[in-house]
Structures are given as structure tokens and as C-alpha cells.
C-alpha positions in Angstrom: 0.0 0.0 0.0 1.3 3.5 -0.8 2.2 6.1 1.8 0.2 9.3 2.2 1.6 12.5 0.8 1.1 14.8 3.7 2.0 18.5 3.8 0.9 21.6 5.8 -0.8 24.3 3.9 2.2 26.5 3.1 4.3 23.6 1.9 1.4 22.4 -0.2 0.9 25.7 -1.9 4.6 26.1 -2.7 4.9 22.6 -4.0 1.8 23.0 -6.2 3.2 26.1 -7.9 6.6 24.5 -8.7 4.9 21.3 -9.9 2.6 23.2 -12.2 5.5 25.2 -13.8 7.8 22.3 -14.3 5.3 19.6 -15.4 2.4 21.0 -17.3 2.7 24.7 -18.1 -1.1 24.7 -18.1 -1.5 27.3 -15.3 -0.2 30.8 -15.0 1.4 31.3 -11.6 -1.1 33.9 -10.4 -4.1 31.8 -11.5 -2.8 28.8 -9.7 -2.1 30.7 -6.5 -5.7 32.1 -6.6 -7.1 28.6 -7.1 -5.0 27.2 -4.3 -5.9 30.0 -1.9 -9.5 29.2 -2.5 -8.9 25.5 -2.1 -7.1 25.9 1.2 -10.2 27.5 2.6 -12.6 25.0 1.4 -10.7 21.8 2.2 -9.5 20.6 -1.2 -7.2 21.4 -4.2 -6.4 20.4 -7.7 -2.9 18.9 -8.1 -2.1 18.8 -11.9 -0.2 15.5 -12.0 -0.3 13.6 -15.3 0.8 15.4 -18.4 -2.0 15.7 -21.0 -4.8 14.7 -18.6 -7.5 17.0 -20.0 -10.0 15.3 -17.6 -8.0 16.1 -14.4 -10.3 16.1 -11.4 -11.4 19.3 -9.8 -13.0 18.9 -6.3 -15.8 21.2 -5.1 -17.4 21.7 -1.7 -15.6 20.5 1.4 -15.2 22.4 4.7 -13.0 25.2 6.0 -10.4 23.7 8.3 -9.9 27.1 10.0 -13.5 27.3 11.3 -15.3 23.9 10.7 -14.9 20.8 12.8 -16.1 17.2 13.0 -17.3 14.8 15.7 -17.3 11.0 15.8 -20.7 11.1 14.1 -20.3 13.9 11.6 -20.0 11.5 8.6 -19.5 13.2 5.2 -20.9 16.6 6.2 -17.7 18.3 4.8 -17.1 16.1 1.8 -15.5 17.5 -1.4 -16.7 16.1 -4.6 -15.7 16.0 -8.3 -16.5 14.2 -11.6 -14.3 12.8 -14.3 -15.8 12.1 -17.7 -14.4 10.2 -20.7 -15.8 9.1 -24.1 -14.9 5.8 -25.8 -15.9 3.8 -28.9 -16.4 5.4 -32.3 -19.0 7.6 -34.1 -21.1 4.5 -34.8 -20.9 3.2 -31.3 -20.0 6.0 -28.9 -19.8 5.5 -25.2 -19.5 7.8 -22.1 -18.5 7.1 -18.6 -18.2 9.3 -15.5 -16.4 8.7 -12.2 -17.8 10.6 -9.2 -15.3 11.0 -6.4 -16.2 12.1 -2.8 -13.6 12.7 -0.1 -13.9 13.6 3.6 -12.2 12.7 6.9 -13.4 11.3 10.2 -11.4 11.8 13.4 -9.4 8.7 12.5 -9.6 8.0 8.8 -9.8 9.6 5.4 -12.7 8.3 3.3 -13.1 8.0 -0.5 -16.3 7.1 -2.2 -16.2 6.3 -6.0 -19.3 5.9 -8.1 -19.1 4.9 -11.8 -21.6 5.7 -14.4 -20.9 4.0 -17.7 -22.6 2.5 -20.8 -20.0 -0.3 -20.5 -20.4 -2.5 -17.4 -17.2 -4.5 -17.8 -13.6 -4.1 -16.8 -13.9 -1.2 -14.4 -10.8 -1.5 -12.3 -10.0 1.1 -9.5 -6.3 1.7 -8.8 -4.1 4.0 -6.8 -0.4 4.8 -7.1 1.6 3.1 -4.4 5.0 4.7 -3.9 6.1 1.9 -1.6 5.5 -0.8 -4.2 8.7 -0.4 -6.1 10.8 -2.7 -8.2 13.6 -2.5 -10.8 11.1 -1.7 -13.5 9.2 0.8 -11.4 11.6 2.4 -9.0 9.2 5.3 -8.1 6.2 3.1 -7.4 3.5 1.4 -9.3 -0.3 1.3 -9.8 -2.1 -1.1 -7.5 -5.6 -2.4 -7.9 -8.1 -1.7 -5.1 -11.1 -3.5 -6.6 -13.7 -3.7 -9.3 -16.3 -0.9 -9.6 -19.9 -1.9 -10.3 -21.7 0.7 -12.4 -24.1 2.7 -10.1 -22.8 1.2 -6.8 -20.6 3.4 -4.5 -17.3 1.8 -3.7 -15.8 3.0 -0.4 -12.1 3.1 0.5 -11.1 4.0 4.1 -7.5 4.8 5.1 -6.2 5.4 8.7 -4.9 9.0 9.2 -1.2 9.3 10.0 -0.2 9.7 13.6 0.0 13.3 14.8 -2.2 14.7 12.0 -3.4 18.3 12.3 -6.2 20.4 10.9 -5.4 21.8 7.4 -2.9 19.1 6.6 -3.2 17.7 3.1 -3.7 14.0 2.5 -2.9 13.2 -1.2 -3.6 10.1 -3.2 -3.4 9.5 -6.9 -6.3 7.5 -8.4 -7.5 6.2 -11.7 -10.1 3.9 -13.3 -9.1 1.6 -16.1 -11.0 -0.8 -18.4 -14.3 -0.4 -20.1 -13.0 2.2 -22.5 -10.6 5.0 -22.1 -9.1 5.3 -18.6 -10.3 8.0 -16.2 -7.1 9.4 -14.6 -8.0 11.6 -11.5 -4.4 12.5 -10.8 -3.5 13.5 -7.3 -6.7 13.9 -5.2 -5.8 16.1 -2.2 -7.9 17.0 0.8 -7.2 19.4 3.7 -8.2 17.6 6.9 -10.9 19.1 9.1 -10.1 19.2 12.8 -12.1 17.7 15.7 -14.8 19.7 17.5 -14.5 20.5 21.2 -17.1 21.6 23.8 -16.3 24.0 26.5 -18.6 24.4 29.6 -18.6 26.6 32.7 -20.2 25.8 36.0 -23.2 27.9 37.1 -22.9 31.2 39.0 -24.8 32.1 42.1 -28.5 31.5 42.1 -28.9 33.6 45.3 -26.7 36.6 46.2 -23.7 35.8 48.5 -22.1 37.9 51.1 -18.8 39.7 50.7 -15.8 37.5 51.4 -17.9 34.3 51.0 -16.1 31.5 49.2 -17.2 30.8 45.6 -15.5 29.1 42.7 -16.2 28.4 39.0 -14.9 25.5 37.0 -14.4 25.3 33.2 -14.2 22.0 31.4 -13.4 21.0 27.8 -14.4 17.7 26.1 -14.7 16.1 22.7 -16.8 13.2 21.5 -14.2 11.8 19.2 -11.2 10.9 21.2 -9.2 11.7 24.3 -8.3 15.4 24.1 -4.8 16.5 24.8 -3.0 19.8 24.1 -4.2 23.4 24.1 -5.5 25.4 27.0 -8.7 25.6 29.0 -9.4 29.1 30.3 -11.8 31.3 32.3 -12.2 34.9 31.3 -13.8 37.9 33.1 -16.3 40.4 31.5 -13.4 42.3 30.0 -12.2 39.1 28.2 -9.1 39.0 30.4 -7.9 35.4 31.2 -8.2 34.9 35.0 -7.5 31.2 35.1 -5.7 28.9 32.6 -4.5 25.3 32.5 -2.7 23.1 30.0 -4.9 20.4 28.7 -3.3 17.0 29.2 -4.4 13.3 29.2 -5.5 13.8 32.8 -6.3 17.6 33.1 -9.2 19.0 31.1 -10.6 21.6 33.5 -9.5 24.7 35.4 -11.0 26.2 38.6 -11.2 29.9 39.5 -11.8 31.2 43.1 -13.9 34.3 42.5 -12.8 37.3 44.5 -15.8 38.3 46.6 -14.2 41.1 48.7 -16.3 43.8 47.1 -20.0 43.8 46.4 -21.1 43.7 42.7 -22.1 41.4 39.8 -19.2 39.5 38.2 -19.6 37.7 34.9 -17.3 35.1 33.5 -17.0 32.9 30.3 -14.8 30.0 29.3 -12.9 28.9 26.2 -10.7 26.2 24.8 -7.7 27.5 22.8 -5.8 25.4 20.3 -2.0 25.1 20.7 -1.5 26.3 17.1 -3.8 27.5 14.3 -3.3 24.1 12.5 -4.0 21.8 15.5 -6.0 18.6 15.6 -8.7 20.1 17.8 -10.9 23.1 17.0 -11.2 25.9 19.6 -14.6 26.4 21.4 -16.3 28.9 23.7 -18.8 28.2 26.5 -22.4 28.6 25.3 -23.4 30.5 28.4 -21.8 32.9 30.9 -21.9 32.6 34.7 -22.6 35.6 37.0 -21.7 35.8 40.6 -23.8 38.4 42.6 -22.0 39.6 45.8 -23.8 41.8 48.3 -23.0 43.7 51.5 -24.4 41.6 54.3 -23.2 43.8 57.2 -23.5 41.1 59.9 -25.4 41.5 63.2 -25.7 40.1 66.7 -28.6 37.9 67.8 -31.1 39.9 69.9 -34.4 39.2 71.6 -36.5 41.8 73.5 -40.0 42.7 74.5 -42.0 45.9 75.3 -45.1 46.1 77.4 -48.0 48.5 77.0 -50.8 47.6 79.4 -52.0 44.2 78.4 -50.3 44.4 75.0 -46.8 42.9 74.6 -44.6 43.2 71.5 -41.8 40.6 71.1 -38.9 41.3 68.8 -36.3 38.8 67.6 -33.2 39.3 65.2 -31.3 36.1 64.3 -27.6 36.4 63.6 -27.6 33.7 60.9 -30.0 31.9 58.5 -32.0 29.1 60.0 -34.0 26.8 57.8 -37.1 25.2 59.3 -36.6 26.8 62.8 -39.0 25.6 65.5 -40.2 28.7 67.5 -41.9 28.4 70.9 -43.4 31.0 73.2 -44.4 29.9 76.8 -47.6 31.5 78.2 -48.4 30.0 81.6 -51.9 30.2 83.1 -53.4 30.5 79.6 -52.8 34.2 79.7 -52.8 34.6 75.9 -56.2 36.1 74.9 -56.0 35.5 71.2 -53.9 32.8 69.5 -51.1 34.0 67.2 -51.9 33.6 63.5 -50.2 30.6 62.0 -49.2 29.2 65.4 -50.5 26.2 67.3 -50.9 25.4 71.0 -48.9 22.6 72.6 -49.5 22.6 76.3 -48.6 26.0 77.7 -46.7 27.0 74.5 -47.5 28.4 71.1 -45.3 26.9 68.4 -44.5 27.5 64.8 -42.0 26.3 62.2 -40.5 28.9 59.8 -37.3 29.9 58.0 -35.3 32.7 59.6 -33.0 35.1 57.6 -29.9 36.5 59.2 -30.3 40.1 60.5 -34.0 40.4 59.6 -36.3 41.7 62.3 -39.3 39.5 63.4 -42.0 40.9 65.6 -45.1 39.3 67.2 -47.8 41.4 69.1 -50.0 39.7 71.7 -52.5 40.6 74.4 -51.9 38.9 77.8 -54.3 39.1 80.7 -54.4 37.6 84.2 -57.1 35.3 85.6 -59.0 36.5 88.7 -56.9 34.6 91.1 -55.5 35.7 94.5 -51.9 34.4 93.9 -49.3 36.0 91.6 -49.4 34.9 88.0 -46.8 34.7 85.1 -48.2 35.7 81.7 -44.9 34.9 79.8 -41.8 33.0 80.8 -39.7 32.0 77.8 -39.0 32.1 74.0 -37.0 29.3 72.3 -35.6 28.6 68.8 -35.0 24.9 68.1 -35.2 24.2 71.8 -32.7 26.9 72.9 -33.9 29.7 75.1 -33.4 33.3 73.8 -34.8 34.9 77.0 -31.4 35.7 78.5 -31.6 38.1 81.4 -35.1 39.3 80.6 -37.7 39.1 83.4 -40.9 37.1 83.2 -44.0 39.1 82.4 -46.4 38.7 85.3 -49.6 40.3 86.8 
């Protein structure tokens, strides 16, 4: 089997110009450079090997290796195609045949699909030029048969890509069809490889505001569906597109974490990206589809406090928690059934009124009640305690009595 001819874009362009001048004389230098510049963008080129081949193959379509990318399931989405046509026979019995060629690459192979249309169904041999198959008569290589083409039926040839291939690298094979009339010589069929897609993601920002100096971190991750990603950089950027965190992507490292500075209140927005090592690298760069915002607020802080004020039979209780408490159990103790009207949303349990609720740090909670004494001769307590999750908040406060 022959070895791939592989070149990077600049080498391919220079080699193409020299080869055209020395072998065919068919192209003016300026025209050839223009054609090659266009081909470099769209993933293919015409390489004019084969003197006198008026049916030399021109490929159309294909992808742009600088911007396009493939996944393990992309298939032939960026294929380049071309047709070769030849006539055979004589004026009394003319014949025509056409060879359609499609070329694309997967993350691991380069794929060719040949489809022959011909009025002669016999002797349709597909060959490629193998430079490694040399002998004394053919020191530079020889044509090797791949198989017989069946008119109207696609014939697929798959070759593994060379180790270390990169996006924009040309893979070149020389093909021809023989038998069944005049041969169809495609010459060198060259295709610029399309790199592998990557996906960059960024962890979510804050769903609720956080206090100044609270700890918060973001993590950016890069992945690919095609193979194990190595090389390049995974980065987190701030709203000014300044890189604030970066890591080399290796076989074991594909993420980077950034500890967001929360020392000053404000909204902080971040994005993430994967950057290729070089413009012609195997993996395509990517940017996170969403940004993440961290909302930092001034919380101020406070001390826990519980007090009450008495105005005749009316008492107002005030409580300020120092921290958030989810599902707190609150309990007021009112001995002697001194509470005239039950608190809204509270329930009796013995001599206590109880309620479960969420408490927010530094918010002020007040409850107003009317407490009266029964007509008894002995002293009576109307209120004796207030507890949160079973812990008394009364402190040094006196009982409320008659």
C-alpha cells in the first residue's frame, strides 16, 4: 500500500506552484495561486499531475479547516466532490463514462467514495499509485488495484490517518479507473483535513446573592466526543475578556477552577474557552455557550437579639437572628393560659404556642399579643420564655407577670 503524501498548507501551496510550472505549463502562476488559496479555505485542491490529462479532477465543496470541525458522528458533512468524464468507442458506437469522487475525513480516517456511471459495465478497475510498491522496472512506485467498480454502486475506500495529523494538513492520493473504454485518470486527489470539535462548559454562577468575602469558585471543562483530548489550554475569562485562570490540557487535566474574589459587592460575569495550541492543530477551539454571573452583596452582619416591650396588656416581642436558620422551631411559653387570642399561624402545645419557619440573618421579626391575668388571689406569670430549636433566647429578661 502507498504512503500518504502529507503537507501543511504553506508547503502544499509552494509545491503546487513549482509542480505546475515544471510539469504542465497549463496554469499561470497567479491563477494557480488564486485557485490554491480558495482550495485551502474549502478543504481541497487540484494537483495537476499527469501530463496531457484533460480530464484532471477538480473537487468542489468540502469544509473550511480554520472554522469547521467534526465529531465522531459527523459523517460526510464536509465532503469534497468531483466528476471525471471520458468518451470511448467510435462515431457509430459512442460511449461515455463518469467517475464521481467524494472525499472527507473522520477523526481517525480519510474516506473515499467512488461511483461509476458508464454504458460499459465491464472491466472497471479502480487503482491508486503506491510509492512503496517499487521494483527494478518501477523504482518510483506502481499502480495497485483496489477493486472492481460496479456501475451505479458506490465503492468506499477507508484509510487510517497518520499519527499526529493536524487540521489543514493535506492528504494526497493518486487515483485512476481503467478498463471499459478510455481510462479515467484523476491524478492526485488532495484533501485538507478538518479538525475535531471540542465543547467548553462553565459551571453555574450564584442562584442567590452571596455575602462579601464568601467562598465561591467556577470550573471550566473541555471535552470532545471523538477521542481523548490532549493539548491546548482551557481558560476562564472575566467580562473584559481577560484570562483569569488557565490550565494546559493533558491526558489527565481538562478543567480549570477559579476562586472568585468576593471582597467587594457587585455582579461579576465570566465565560470560558478552549484555545488550540497552534492554528493548525487537531482540535478546534470552542467557547462556552453561556456565561456565569456571581452576585456579591454587603451583608453587614449582626448580633442575635431578643427583646419585648409592654404597653398595658399588649406585649410586642422582637427577635433578630444572627444567621439563616431553615425550618426553625419557635416556641413561646404563656403560663396560666394568659394569651387572649392565639397567634396567627401558630399552634398550641401545652402552655406553649409553636410554629416552624425559615429565619433570615439580620432580619427583624415581631409578634404582638394581648396577655391578661385570671381573677386569682396568687401572683401569675403571663410569659416566661422564647425558644428557637429548643434553645432559650430569654437571656436576662424578666418574666411578664400580673
